[in-house]
N, C-alpha and C positions, 0 to 999 in steps of 0.2 A: 503493500499500499505504500501510496506517497502522499502522505499527510504532511502538510506543510512545506511541501518541497515546491519552490518557484520555479520558473523559468526551464528552458529545454538547454540540451547541451550541445546540439548540432554537431554530433559524433566529435567534438574536439574536447582536449583537455582544458584545464582552467586557464592556462596562460595563453594558447591559441586562442580561446574563445574571446578573452579579454582584447587581443589584439586584433582579431575579426571584426568585434563591435568597434573599435576604434577607428578602424579604417571606415566602415560604415557612416559613424557618425561625424567623421571628417568629411566624406564625400557629400554626404546629406547638407551639411552646413556650407560648404563651399558652393556648392551648385544648385542649392534651394530646392532640392527633390531628386529621387533617385527612383530606378525600377528595380523591385527585388521580390522575393517571394514575400507570401502573405506570414508565413510563421515568423521570417527575419523581421518584416516590418513592426509585428504586434511585438517583439521583443524588443525592438530598436524604438519606439515611441516613448515609452515610460523613462527610457536613460537620456536621451533627448529633451525631453520635457524637462527633467530636473534639471539639466543642465541650463536650459534657457531661463528657468525660475532663479538659479544662481547667478546667471550673468545680469539678472534684471537688476538686482539689489545695487549693481554699480558702484562697488567699492574694492580697495586694491587686494581685500581678502580673497573677495571672490574671483576677481583676475587671476591670483596666484593660483587658485585651486583650479581653476579652469587650465591654466597652462600646464599645471601637473597631469591633468586627465585628457587633454586632448592636444595634438601636435600645434605648433605656435601659431600658423596662420589662421587655422580654421578657429582656435580659441579667440585672437582679436578679433576676427569677423565677427563671431558670436556675441562678444563683448559691445563691441562699436558700433555693429550695423543691424544685427538682427534682434537681439534682446530690447533696444529702444522702440522698437515697433510694436512691443507688446505689453508696455509699461500699464495699460488700463483693462488688460486682460486677465484674468485669473488662471485661465489654464487652458488646454485644449489647443496646443501651438501647431499641432502637426494633423493632417487629413490624410486617412489611406484610402485610395480610390482603386476598388475593383478594376481590371482591366480583362478583355475578351483573350488575352494572349496566354499561351502555356510555353513553358521551356522544353525546347528540343528533346533533351537527353532524358527526361524522366517524367515529362507533362505537369510539372509542379505549377499552379495558378501563380501569377504574376501581378503584383498589385503597384501604384506608385504612391509612395510616400512624400510629402511636400509640406512646407510650411503654409500655415493659414494666411 
């Protein structure tokens, strides 16, 4: 039984999984939206929304935390460009839109995740 076990492993060990999500977060922030599988998008959304909430504080401590969790370019873009757009919004910064596409090799459903 999987009582109180959150998240999926995506067939990766912890370090590989953290790097995998860091790359997804970086691409999402830099491009404003990406196409990925629905499972990845559902796992990615809470992580990025917490980063946006942290960036909304607009203080030095939050900037340093963002730089420790993200590559430098995406941390600065999130802090200076993305987060100020959501100062009046209390949450729900990302939108997952289902597409009619499927991945060729395994038929996984593809979705588009982007900022609102």
